[in-house]
C-alpha positions in Angstrom: -1.9 5.2 1.6 -3.4 5.7 5.0 -6.8 4.2 5.7 -9.7 6.6 6.1 -10.5 7.6 9.6 -14.1 8.0 10.7 -15.7 8.4 14.1 -17.8 5.7 15.5 -20.9 7.9 14.9 -19.9 8.4 11.2 -19.4 4.6 10.8 -22.7 3.9 12.4 -24.4 6.4 10.1 -22.7 5.0 7.0 -24.0 1.5 7.9 -27.5 2.8 8.5 -27.6 4.7 5.2 -26.1 1.7 3.4 -28.9 -0.4 4.9 -31.4 2.1 3.6 -30.1 1.5 0.1 -28.1 4.6 -0.4 -25.2 4.6 -2.9 -21.6 5.4 -1.9 -21.9 8.8 -3.6 -25.1 9.6 -1.7 -23.6 8.5 1.7 -20.4 10.5 1.0 -22.4 13.6 0.4 -24.3 13.3 3.7 -23.6 16.3 5.9 -22.4 14.1 8.8 -20.1 11.9 6.7 -18.3 14.4 4.4 -16.0 12.0 2.6 -15.2 10.6 -0.8 -17.4 7.9 -2.3 -14.4 5.6 -2.6 -13.6 6.0 1.1 -17.2 5.1 2.0 -17.2 2.1 -0.3 -13.9 1.0 1.2 -15.2 1.2 4.8 -18.5 -0.6 3.9 -16.5 -3.4 2.2 -14.0 -3.7 5.1 -16.8 -4.0 7.6 -18.1 -7.0 5.6 -21.4 -5.4 4.8 -23.3 -6.2 1.6 -22.1 -4.2 -1.5 -23.5 -0.7 -1.8 -26.2 0.1 -4.4 -24.5 1.4 -7.5 -25.7 4.2 -9.7 -27.6 2.6 -12.6 -28.3 -1.1 -13.2 -26.1 -3.9 -12.2 -26.2 -7.6 -11.5 -24.9 -8.8 -8.1 -22.7 -11.9 -8.0 -21.1 -13.8 -5.1 -17.8 -15.4 -5.7 -15.7 -17.4 -3.2 -12.0 -16.6 -3.4 -9.0 -17.9 -1.5 -7.3 -15.9 1.2 -4.1 -15.3 -0.9 -6.2 -14.0 -3.8 -8.3 -11.8 -1.5 -5.2 -10.3 0.0 -3.9 -9.5 -3.5 -7.2 -7.9 -4.5 -7.2 -5.9 -1.2 -3.7 -4.6 -1.8 -4.6 -3.5 -5.3 -7.9 -2.0 -4.1 -6.2 0.0 -1.4 -3.6 1.3 -3.9 -6.4 2.5 -6.1 -8.6 3.9 -3.3 -11.6 1.7 -4.2 -13.3 -1.3 -2.5 -12.5 -4.9 -3.3 -15.9 -5.2 -5.1 -15.2 -2.1 -7.2 -11.7 -3.4 -8.2 -13.2 -6.8 -9.2 -15.8 -5.0 -11.3 -13.1 -2.9 -12.9 -10.9 -5.9 -13.8 -13.8 -8.0 -15.2 -15.1 -5.0 -17.2 -11.6 -4.3 -18.7 -11.2 -8.0 -19.5 -14.5 -8.3 -21.3 -14.4 -4.9 -23.1 -10.9 -5.5 -24.4 -11.7 -9.1 -25.3 -8.8 -10.4 -23.2 -10.5 -13.3 -21.3 -9.0 -15.9 -23.6 -5.5 -14.4 -23.3 -5.8 -14.1 -19.5 -7.0 -17.7 -19.1 -4.7 -19.1 -21.8 -7.0 -22.2 -22.0 -7.4 -22.4 -25.8 -11.0 -21.3 -25.8 -11.9 -18.2 -27.8 
């Protein structure tokens, strides 16, 4: 996969709109951005900015992860055209909804 290419002006506008509280979908639909929501979320994540507002309710969480784990998440996120935060949410949601936390951790707790 090639990384999305945006002009400096587009990146600046993405950052400004993100700071105003726009979601990835709203930013992507902006006439000056014209991109996919996943590309916008990817760029905002890679710039190290706070996570974009999501459609609907959510609870924000901050987790410290090691560099090797972060690199693994980044590779998986790039392959799926999503941001690292989106991938983590997808993995956690899948683990909870499929009741697989105990199997994943294999710690004897059910």
